[in-house]
C-alpha positions in Angstrom: -148.2 -104.1 107.9 -145.7 -103.2 105.1 -146.9 -102.2 101.7 -147.7 -105.2 99.6 -147.5 -107.8 102.5 -151.1 -108.8 102.0 -150.1 -109.8 98.5 -147.0 -111.6 99.3 -148.7 -114.8 99.6 -147.7 -114.2 96.1 -145.3 -116.7 95.0 -141.7 -117.6 95.0 -140.8 -118.4 91.4 -137.9 -120.7 90.8 -137.1 -118.8 87.6 -137.9 -115.5 85.9 -139.6 -115.2 82.5 -137.5 -115.1 79.3 -136.0 -111.7 80.0 -134.2 -112.8 83.2 -130.5 -113.3 83.7 -128.9 -116.7 83.4 -128.2 -118.8 86.4 -125.4 -117.4 88.5 -124.9 -114.5 86.0 -123.3 -111.4 87.4 -125.3 -108.2 87.3 -124.4 -106.1 84.2 -121.3 -104.0 84.7 -121.8 -100.4 85.8 -119.0 -97.7 85.8 -119.8 -96.7 89.4 -116.7 -94.5 89.6 -118.3 -92.4 86.8 -121.8 -92.6 88.2 -120.7 -91.4 91.7 -118.6 -88.5 90.4 -119.6 -85.3 92.1 -118.6 -81.7 92.2 -117.2 -80.8 95.5 -115.3 -77.5 95.0 -116.2 -75.1 97.8 -118.4 -77.7 99.3 -116.1 -80.4 100.6 -112.4 -81.1 100.8 -111.0 -83.7 98.5 -110.5 -87.3 99.8 -108.6 -90.2 98.4 -107.7 -93.5 100.0 -105.0 -96.1 99.4 -104.1 -98.8 101.9 -102.1 -96.8 104.4 -101.9 -93.6 102.3 -104.7 -91.0 102.4 -105.2 -87.6 100.7 -107.0 -84.5 101.8 -107.3 -81.8 99.2 -107.7 -78.4 100.8 -109.1 -78.1 104.3 -112.6 -77.7 105.8 -113.0 -77.3 109.5 -116.3 -79.1 110.1 -117.7 -78.0 106.7 -116.3 -74.5 106.9 -113.9 -73.8 104.1 -110.5 -72.8 105.4 -108.2 -73.6 102.5 -108.9 -74.4 98.9 -107.2 -77.2 97.1 -104.5 -76.2 94.6 -102.3 -77.7 92.0 -100.1 -80.5 93.2 -100.4 -82.7 96.3 -101.3 -80.6 99.3 -102.0 -83.1 102.1 -101.0 -86.7 101.4 -100.2 -88.6 104.5 -99.2 -92.0 105.8 -101.3 -93.6 108.5 -100.7 -97.3 109.3 -102.2 -96.9 112.8 -98.7 -96.9 114.5 -100.1 -93.8 116.3 -103.5 -92.5 117.1 -102.2 -88.9 116.8 -98.9 -87.3 116.2 -96.8 -88.9 118.9 -95.2 -92.3 119.7 -94.9 -92.4 123.5 -95.3 -95.3 125.9 -98.2 -95.3 128.3 -97.5 -94.6 132.0 -100.5 -96.5 133.4 -100.0 -99.7 135.2 -102.1 -102.8 134.6 -104.7 -103.6 131.9 -105.5 -100.0 131.1 -101.9 -99.3 130.0 -102.5 -97.8 126.6 -99.4 -99.2 125.0 -97.2 -97.2 122.6 -98.8 -94.7 120.2 -102.0 -93.6 121.8 -102.1 -89.8 121.6 -104.9 -87.5 122.5 -103.1 -84.7 120.7 -102.9 -84.2 116.9 -105.5 -86.6 115.6 -105.9 -84.5 112.5 -102.2 -84.2 111.8 -102.7 -84.1 108.1 -103.6 -80.4 108.5 -100.0 -79.6 109.1 -98.6 -81.5 106.2 -97.4 -79.3 103.3 -96.1 -81.4 100.5 -96.5 -79.9 97.0 -98.3 -76.6 96.9 -98.3 -75.5 93.2 -98.2 -72.1 91.6 -98.4 -71.4 87.8 -96.1 -69.1 85.8 -97.7 -67.9 82.6 -95.7 -65.5 80.4 -93.6 -64.4 83.3 -96.6 -63.8 85.7 -96.9 -66.0 88.8 -100.3 -67.2 89.9 -99.8 -68.5 93.4 -101.8 -71.5 94.5 -104.8 -71.1 92.2 -108.0 -72.6 93.4 -109.9 -75.0 91.1 -112.7 -73.8 88.9 -114.0 -77.4 89.4 -113.0 -80.2 91.7 -114.8 -83.5 91.0 -114.5 -86.4 93.4 -114.8 -90.0 92.5 -113.9 -93.2 94.5 -110.9 -93.7 92.3 -109.6 -90.2 91.7 -110.1 -86.4 91.9 -110.3 -84.3 88.8 -109.3 -80.6 89.2 -109.7 -78.0 86.5 -108.1 -74.5 86.7 -108.4 -71.4 84.5 -105.1 -69.5 85.0 -104.0 -66.6 82.8 -105.9 -67.8 79.8 -104.6 -71.4 80.2 -106.7 -74.4 81.2 -105.0 -76.8 83.5 -106.3 -80.2 84.3 -105.2 -82.6 87.1 -106.0 -86.2 87.9 -105.0 -87.0 91.5 -105.1 -90.5 92.8 -103.4 -93.0 95.1 -102.0 -96.1 93.4 -102.0 -99.7 94.7 -98.4 -99.2 95.8 -99.6 -96.4 98.2 -97.9 -93.6 96.2 -99.9 -90.5 95.4 -99.7 -88.8 92.1 -101.1 -85.9 90.2 -101.1 -86.1 86.3 -101.2 -82.5 85.1 -101.8 -81.1 81.6 -102.0 -77.5 80.3 -103.6 -76.2 77.2 -100.6 -74.0 76.6 -97.0 -74.3 77.8 -96.6 -73.1 81.4 -94.2 -73.5 84.3 -95.3 -75.2 87.5 -93.6 -74.1 90.7 -93.9 -76.4 93.7 -93.0 -75.8 97.4 -93.3 -77.7 100.6 -91.5 -78.8 103.7 -90.7 -81.7 106.0 -93.3 -82.8 108.5 -93.7 -80.3 111.4 -96.8 -80.2 113.6 -98.2 -77.5 115.7 -97.4 -79.7 118.7 -93.8 -80.3 117.5 -91.0 -79.6 119.9 -88.1 -80.1 117.5 -87.2 -81.3 114.0 -84.2 -83.4 113.0 -85.3 -83.8 109.4 -82.7 -84.0 106.6 -83.1 -83.6 102.9 -81.2 -84.2 99.7 -81.8 -84.2 95.9 -81.4 -87.6 94.3 -80.3 -86.8 90.7 -80.5 -90.4 89.6 -84.2 -90.6 90.4 -85.0 -87.0 90.0 -86.4 -87.0 93.5 -86.3 -85.2 96.8 -85.5 -87.5 99.7 -86.6 -86.3 103.1 -85.5 -88.2 106.3 -88.3 -87.3 108.7 -87.6 -86.9 112.4 -88.3 -84.8 115.5 -90.2 -84.8 118.8 -93.7 -83.7 119.7 -95.8 -82.9 122.7 -97.9 -85.9 123.2 -100.5 -87.1 125.7 -100.8 -90.9 125.7 -103.0 -91.4 128.8 -106.4 -90.0 129.7 -106.4 -87.5 132.6 -102.6 -87.0 132.4 -100.5 -84.3 131.1 -98.3 -83.8 128.0 -94.9 -85.3 127.6 -92.4 -84.9 124.8 -91.5 -87.9 122.7 -90.8 -89.1 119.1 -92.9 -87.8 116.2 -95.1 -90.3 114.4 -92.9 -90.1 111.3 -89.6 -90.4 113.1 -87.2 -92.6 111.0 -89.5 -92.6 107.9 -88.6 -91.4 104.5 -90.6 -89.1 102.3 -89.8 -89.1 98.5 -91.1 -86.5 96.0 -90.5 -86.9 92.3 -91.6 -85.6 88.9 -91.7 -86.7 85.3 -89.7 -83.6 84.2 -86.2 -83.0 85.5 -86.1 -80.4 88.2 -82.5 -80.7 89.4 -81.4 -77.3 88.1 -84.3 -75.5 89.7 -84.5 -77.1 93.2 -83.6 -75.0 96.2 -83.3 -76.4 99.7 -83.4 -74.4 103.0 -83.4 -75.4 106.7 -85.2 -72.9 109.0 -84.3 -72.1 112.6 -86.7 -74.9 113.8 -84.9 -77.5 111.8 -87.7 -77.8 109.3 -86.5 -78.6 105.7 -88.1 -76.4 103.0 -87.9 -77.2 99.3 -88.9 -75.5 96.0 -88.6 -76.6 92.4 -90.1 -75.9 89.0 -91.1 -78.0 86.0 -92.6 -77.3 82.6 -96.1 -78.4 81.7 -98.0 -78.6 78.4 -100.4 -80.8 76.6 -98.1 -83.7 76.9 -98.5 -83.6 80.7 -96.3 -83.6 83.8 -96.7 -85.9 86.7 -95.6 -85.3 90.3 -95.6 -87.9 93.0 -95.3 -88.5 96.7 -94.4 -91.7 98.7 -93.6 -92.5 102.3 -92.2 -95.6 103.8 -90.0 -96.9 106.6 -87.6 -98.2 104.0 -86.0 -95.5 101.9 -85.5 -97.8 98.9 -89.2 -98.7 98.9 -90.3 -95.1 99.2 -88.1 -94.1 96.2 -89.2 -97.1 94.1 -92.9 -96.4 94.6 -92.5 -92.7 93.9 -90.7 -93.4 90.7 -92.9 -96.2 89.6 -96.0 -94.1 89.6 -94.1 -91.4 87.7 -93.1 -93.9 85.0 -96.4 -95.7 84.9 -99.0 -93.1 86.0 -101.7 -93.9 83.5 -101.6 -97.7 83.9 -101.6 -97.3 87.7 -104.6 -95.0 87.5 -106.4 -97.4 85.1 -105.8 -100.2 87.6 -107.2 -98.0 90.5 -110.4 -97.3 88.5 -110.8 -100.9 87.5 -110.3 -102.2 91.1 -112.8 -99.7 92.6 -115.3 -100.6 89.9 -114.7 -104.3 90.5 -115.4 -104.0 94.2 -118.6 -102.0 93.6 -119.8 -104.4 90.9 -118.7 -107.8 92.3 -118.2 -107.5 96.1 -121.5 -106.0 97.2 -125.2 -106.7 96.6 -126.6 -105.1 93.5 -129.5 -102.7 94.2 -132.0 -100.8 92.0 -135.3 -98.9 92.6 -137.4 -96.3 90.7 -135.8 -93.4 92.5 -132.1 -93.1 91.3 -131.3 -90.8 94.3 -131.6 -93.8 96.6 -129.5 -96.0 94.3 -126.8 -93.3 94.3 -126.8 -93.0 98.2 -126.5 -96.8 98.4 -123.4 -97.0 96.3 -121.9 -93.9 97.7 -122.1 -95.3 101.2 -120.6 -98.6 100.0 -117.8 -96.8 98.2 -116.7 -95.1 101.4 -117.0 -98.3 103.4 -114.7 -100.0 100.9 -112.3 -97.1 100.5 -111.5 -97.2 104.3 -110.3 -100.8 104.3 -106.7 -101.1 105.6 -104.3 -104.0 105.7 -101.3 -103.3 107.9 -100.1 -106.8 108.9 -98.2 -105.6 112.0 -98.7 -106.0 115.8 -102.4 -105.8 116.7 -103.2 -104.9 113.1 -102.9 -108.4 111.6 -106.4 -108.4 110.0 -107.7 -106.0 107.4 -110.7 -104.0 108.4 -112.7 -100.9 107.5 -112.4 -97.6 109.4 -114.6 -94.7 110.3 -113.3 -91.5 108.9 -110.2 -89.8 107.4 -109.9 -86.8 109.8 -109.8 -87.8 113.4 -111.4 -91.3 113.4 -109.0 -93.4 111.4 -109.0 -96.9 112.8 -111.9 -99.1 113.6 -114.0 -97.9 116.5 -115.6 -100.3 118.9 -119.0 -98.6 118.7 -119.0 -98.1 115.0 -118.1 -101.7 114.5 -121.5 -102.7 115.8 -122.9 -102.1 112.4 -119.7 -102.1 110.3 -119.2 -105.8 111.1 -122.7 -106.7 109.8 -122.2 -104.6 106.7 -119.1 -106.8 105.9 -121.2 -109.9 106.2 -123.0 -108.9 103.0 -119.9 -108.7 100.8 -118.9 -111.5 98.4 -115.3 -112.1 99.7 -116.1 -112.2 103.4 -112.6 -113.5 104.3 -111.3 -110.2 103.0 -114.1 -107.8 103.9 -115.8 -109.3 107.0 -113.6 -111.5 109.2 -111.1 -108.8 110.2 -113.8 -106.5 111.4 -114.4 -109.0 114.2 -111.0 -110.6 114.7 -109.0 -107.4 114.9 -110.4 -106.9 118.4 -109.2 -110.2 119.7 -105.7 -108.8 120.2 -106.9 -106.6 123.0 -108.6 -109.5 124.7 -105.7 -111.8 124.3 -103.2 -109.2 125.6 -105.3 -108.3 128.6 -106.0 -104.8 127.4 -109.3 -103.8 128.9 -111.0 -102.1 131.8 -112.3 -104.7 134.4 -114.9 -103.7 137.0 -115.2 -105.2 140.4 -118.1 -107.4 139.2 -115.9 -108.9 136.4 -117.3 -106.8 133.6 -114.6 -106.3 131.0 -114.8 -103.3 128.6 -112.7 -102.8 125.5 -111.2 -99.6 124.2 -112.8 -97.3 121.7 -110.1 -97.7 119.2 -106.7 -99.4 118.7 -103.7 -99.6 116.5 -100.4 -101.6 116.0 -99.4 -101.4 119.6 -101.8 -99.0 121.3 -105.4 -98.8 122.5 -107.3 -95.7 123.5 -108.2 -95.0 127.1 -111.9 -94.8 126.4 -113.9 -98.0 127.3 -117.5 -99.1 126.6 -119.9 -102.1 126.5 -120.9 -102.3 122.8 -118.7 -105.3 122.1 -121.7 -107.6 122.8 -123.0 -106.4 119.4 -119.8 -107.7 117.8 -121.0 -111.2 118.9 -124.2 -110.8 116.9 -122.2 -109.5 113.9 -119.8 -112.5 114.1 -122.7 -114.9 114.2 -124.2 -113.2 111.1 -120.9 -113.7 109.3 -120.9 -117.3 110.3 -124.5 -117.7 109.0 -123.4 -116.2 105.7 -120.4 -118.4 105.4 -120.7 -121.6 107.5 -117.0 -121.1 108.3 -116.4 -122.9 111.6 -112.7 -121.8 111.6 -113.7 -118.2 111.7 -116.3 -118.9 114.4 -113.8 -120.8 116.5 -111.3 -117.9 116.3 -113.9 -115.4 117.3 -115.2 -117.5 120.2 -112.1 -119.1 121.6 -109.6 -116.3 121.1 -112.0 -113.4 122.0 -115.5 -113.7 123.2 -115.1 -116.7 125.6 -112.5 -114.8 127.6 -113.9 -111.2 127.3 -117.4 -112.2 128.7 -116.3 -115.1 130.9 -117.0 -113.3 134.2 -119.8 -110.9 133.2 -121.9 -110.3 130.1 -122.3 -106.6 129.4 -125.6 -105.9 127.7 -126.2 -103.2 125.1 -129.8 -102.0 124.3 -131.3 -105.1 125.9 -129.3 -107.5 123.7 -127.9 -109.6 126.5 -130.6 -112.3 126.2 -129.9 -112.8 122.4 -126.1 -112.5 122.9 -126.1 -115.3 125.6 -128.1 -117.5 123.3 -125.5 -116.9 120.5 -122.6 -117.6 122.8 -124.2 -120.8 123.8 -124.5 -121.8 120.2 -120.9 -120.8 119.5 -119.7 -122.9 122.4 -121.6 -125.9 121.1 -120.5 -125.6 117.5 -116.8 -125.0 118.3 -116.6 -128.1 120.5 -116.6 -126.3 123.8 -119.4 -128.2 125.4 -118.2 -127.5 128.9 -118.9 -123.8 128.3 -122.6 -124.3 127.4 -123.7 -124.6 131.1 -121.8 -121.4 131.9 -123.6 -119.3 129.2 -126.9 -120.9 130.3 -126.2 -119.6 133.8 -124.6 -116.2 133.1 -127.8 -114.5 131.9 -131.1 -115.7 133.2 -133.3 -116.4 130.2 -136.5 -118.0 131.3 -139.7 -116.5 129.8 -141.0 -115.0 133.0 -137.7 -113.3 133.9 -137.4 -111.8 130.4 -141.0 -110.6 130.6 -140.3 -108.8 133.9 -137.1 -107.2 132.6 -138.9 -105.6 129.8 -142.1 -104.8 131.8 -140.1 -103.0 134.5 -138.6 -100.7 131.9 -141.8 -99.8 130.1 -142.9 -96.3 131.0 -140.1 -96.0 133.4 -139.7 -92.8 135.4 -143.3 -91.8 134.5 -142.7 -91.3 130.8 -145.8 -92.6 129.0 -145.5 -95.0 126.0 -141.7 -95.1 126.1 -139.2 -97.8 126.9 -136.5 -97.3 129.5 -136.7 -93.5 129.8 -133.9 -92.0 131.9 -134.6 -90.4 135.2 -133.1 -87.1 133.9 -135.7 -86.7 131.2 -133.1 -86.6 128.5 -135.1 -88.8 126.2 -133.3 -89.8 123.0 -133.7 -92.7 120.6 -132.2 -95.5 122.8 -135.7 -96.8 123.8 -136.2 -97.6 120.1 -132.9 -99.4 120.0 -134.3 -102.0 122.4 -136.8 -102.9 119.7 -133.9 -104.8 118.0 -134.1 -107.5 120.6 -136.2 -110.6 119.6 -137.5 -110.5 123.1 -139.0 -107.0 122.9 -142.8 -107.1 123.6 -144.5 -106.4 120.3 -147.4 -104.8 122.2 -145.1 -101.8 123.1 -144.0 -101.0 119.6 -147.1 -99.3 118.1 -147.9 -97.0 121.1 -144.2 -96.0 121.3 -144.0 -95.2 117.6 -147.2 -93.3 117.6 -146.3 -91.2 120.7 -142.6 -90.6 120.0 -141.5 -91.4 116.4 -144.4 -89.7 114.6 -145.1 -86.9 117.0 -143.6 -83.7 115.5 -144.3 -81.5 118.5 -142.5 -83.4 121.3 -141.1 -86.5 119.7 -138.2 -87.6 117.5 -139.6 -86.2 114.2 -137.7 -83.0 113.7 -137.1 -81.4 110.3 -136.7 -85.1 109.3 -136.5 -88.4 111.2 -135.0 -89.0 113.7 -133.7 -86.4 116.0 -131.0 -87.7 118.3 -133.1 -86.4 121.2 -136.8 -85.7 121.4 -137.9 -82.1 120.8 -139.1 -82.0 124.3 -135.7 -82.9 125.6 -134.0 -80.5 123.1 -135.9 -77.6 124.8 -134.9 -78.8 128.3 -131.3 -79.6 127.5 -130.4 -76.7 125.1 -126.8 -76.3 126.2 -124.1 -74.6 124.1 -121.9 -77.7 124.0 -124.7 -79.9 122.8 -124.7 -78.4 119.3 -123.4 -81.3 117.3 -126.0 -83.9 117.9 -129.2 -82.8 116.3 -129.1 -85.7 113.9 -126.6 -88.5 113.9 -126.2 -91.6 111.6 -125.9 -94.2 114.4 -129.1 -93.1 116.2 -130.9 -93.3 112.9 -129.7 -96.8 112.2 -130.4 -98.3 115.6 -133.8 -96.6 115.7 -135.0 -97.6 112.2 -133.5 -101.1 112.5 -135.6 -101.6 115.7 -138.7 -100.5 113.9 -138.1 -102.8 111.0 -137.6 -105.8 113.3 -140.9 -105.0 115.0 -142.6 -104.8 111.6 -143.7 -101.2 112.1 -145.6 -100.2 109.0 -144.1 -96.7 109.0 -140.4 -97.9 109.0 -139.9 -97.9 105.2 -141.3 -94.4 104.8 -139.3 -93.0 107.7 -136.2 -94.6 106.3 -136.6 -92.9 102.9 -137.3 -89.7 104.8 -134.0 -90.0 106.7 -131.9 -91.0 103.7 -133.3 -88.2 101.5 -132.6 -85.6 104.1 -129.5 -86.8 105.8 -127.6 -88.5 103.0 -128.6 -86.4 100.0 -128.0 -82.7 99.4 -130.9 -81.3 97.4 -129.1 -78.1 96.4 -125.9 -79.8 95.3 -127.8 -82.9 94.0 -125.2 -85.3 95.4 -125.1 -88.1 98.0 -123.6 -87.1 101.4 -122.1 -88.9 104.4 -121.7 -86.3 107.2 -120.7 -87.2 110.7 -123.7 -85.3 112.1 -126.1 -82.3 111.7 -126.4 -79.6 114.3 -129.9 -78.9 115.6 -130.3 -76.0 113.1 -129.3 -78.4 110.3 -125.8 -77.1 109.9 -123.5 -79.8 108.7 -121.0 -81.0 111.4 -117.8 -83.0 111.6 -116.3 -85.4 109.1 -117.4 -85.0 105.5 -116.8 -88.6 104.3 -117.9 -90.5 107.4 -118.2 -94.3 107.5 -120.2 -93.7 110.6 -123.1 -93.9 108.1 -122.4 -97.5 107.2 -125.4 -98.7 109.1 -127.6 -97.1 106.5 -126.5 -99.9 104.1 -128.1 -102.4 106.5 -131.4 -100.4 106.3 -131.5 -101.1 102.6 -130.6 -104.8 102.8 -132.0 -105.9 106.1 -134.7 -103.3 106.4 -136.3 -102.4 103.0 -135.3 -105.7 101.4 -135.9 -107.7 104.6 -133.1 -110.2 103.8 -131.7 -112.9 106.0 -129.9 -116.0 105.0 -128.1 -119.0 106.5 -125.6 -121.1 104.6 -125.8 -123.9 107.2 -129.6 -124.0 107.1 -129.6 -123.4 103.3 -132.4 -120.9 103.7 -133.1 -117.4 102.4 -135.7 -115.6 104.4 -137.4 -112.4 103.0 -139.5 -110.1 105.1 -140.3 -107.4 102.4 -140.7 -103.8 103.4 -140.7 -102.1 100.0 -141.8 -98.4 100.5 -145.4 -97.7 99.4 -144.1 -94.9 97.1 -142.1 -97.4 95.0 -143.6 -99.7 92.4 -140.7 -102.1 92.4 -137.3 -102.8 93.9 -134.6 -105.3 92.9 -131.7 -106.9 94.8 -129.1 -109.2 93.3 -127.4 -111.0 96.2 -124.1 -112.9 96.1 -124.9 -116.1 98.0 -122.6 -119.2 98.1 -120.8 -118.2 94.9 -124.0 -117.5 93.0 -126.0 -114.3 92.2 -129.6 -114.6 93.5 -132.1 -112.3 92.0 -134.9 -110.9 94.2 -137.6 -108.8 92.5 -140.1 -106.8 94.7 -143.3 -105.4 93.3 -146.7 -104.5 94.5 -147.8 -108.0 93.5 -145.3 -109.7 95.7 -141.7 -111.0 95.6 -140.1 -113.3 93.1 -136.8 -115.1 93.7 -134.7 -116.7 91.0 -131.4 -118.6 90.8 -131.2 -119.0 94.6 -129.1 -122.0 95.8 -131.2 -122.2 98.9 -134.8 -122.6 99.9 -136.6 -119.3 99.8 -139.2 -118.3 102.4 -141.2 -115.1 102.3 -142.8 -113.9 105.5 
């Protein structure tokens, strides 16, 4: 069993000794923005997030440097999920698979074609075009860029304010001239531009009326059509703290694209430039000017809010190895940065998202663990509910794929008025996540919304299982029906999935060593063995007798199993040799497979789970050479970094800390905290401070056992 379990008959203390915190006291404040600061120049692109404004500094194509960041604001962009890509066309598909307005398989990464404020520096008459930073330091609240240009040190602080305007506050050690250039939005898939531009002297601002058409593809398997650009009718406003009216030049090219250029002085007093985008020109102008006039206060508020979230909204974690503390808070910072609150159409509820490049929006598959992460926040109404409830709009509006057997599958992603044309079964996991949120809140109103407006309809005809979760999901749906006053539904859920003990035994037994694969669960006929057999371990019905031989044969085996350069490979080494195809390069190691695999091992109380978790986190989510936490979308088989650089696809790792290593589970309705400790053998101690029912509960793990203090519920250590 886990390290220290034999000693856990230890005791649950109702209070700590004299050096403990007071009842309900918050953990001591930590400046996490400062703690998480990391050097990214030449390593990663810059990334900042507001609500519906994002910022990419420079450009990396799957970790390959294509463009360095430079002075100014290179790639700020607006993304309120009105479109999946660059177009706003209506779907041409009839029935429930009509993808609405705004799904677009083209131009997901349309920020790459924005060109807003590219800066150059003039020092004593010599122009230094688009200098690259000597240093670019990323934090959750801002980016700090430092340049050495012609004997002058230039420093920038780039950030996105709460009003969704982006700004760069620039200082120079000696007086210089900054020259900025950019143009209206025009994408590589653009067909035309109808943009207009003018200089607003009263506000010292450039006002761009965006417009044009693009080649768009709203439906899977169908060709391109030309329709409105995602930014059609919107206004971009660019401003500065120094007057640039006399220097501004405007030019329209033969495509209709509006180009602009202006110059401003800069010195030790500083110069601020800003960008804002909105459907309402007045709002865009006001936001751009407000951040100019109040740049430092807005930045201070941004830092304070990010620190508030990381100090007050999530469980406090410490252990002897600071590397794992940094990974924990880094993953949380991304999870929180991606929260979006649109309040339009099918985006009525705020929710987290997956990535800034091509996966903005909440993805059905990713939500399987992102929903549960939200359940551990303090303000669950803000950070948890929407991750479940945002999907109800598809169900209520009959936007799904229905099979002949009644099975209904939801889309991969959605926005204000569109849903993608890719469907899958993972929504059953959302049921389990919603139930966990209910257990952590006791909020029957939330449960009623989730059940009556979503799950009861979606699964009415057929329950779609995911990794053998259908037995547990049917149990939960039955509980939901009972608690929400839908007693007439109970018999339906009792009937829809057979759950007698003998049937469940057979269902698992039939899949054990399937297709002649020894010591493995539900092996595919193709021989393409991945981690999915381990995912089934997450089911409470999984036979415990299968766990150890499966782990010994496939998790720990470094010759044919899932233990590659680190744990786990997305596919066994044996399968990697058999299926070594050129297109299968990106999935050597992925964050989702790691989460589901390790979560299953924790649930089966596999003694190796804590050590394998540290092995994964240290190799996947930490860069030894750079000495910084990481969140890549994937690693290739040869350990080359792949995909998005700030991927919330890693959010499940947060659960490996809280539900795996810490073994935490609690219920507000039962008034019970259950702890199944799994502290790694290499650690002498571990500490969690958990916000429960408006109070901070302290849980201290050591080799002697576990001690709990200031818990409003009964504590049970297993």
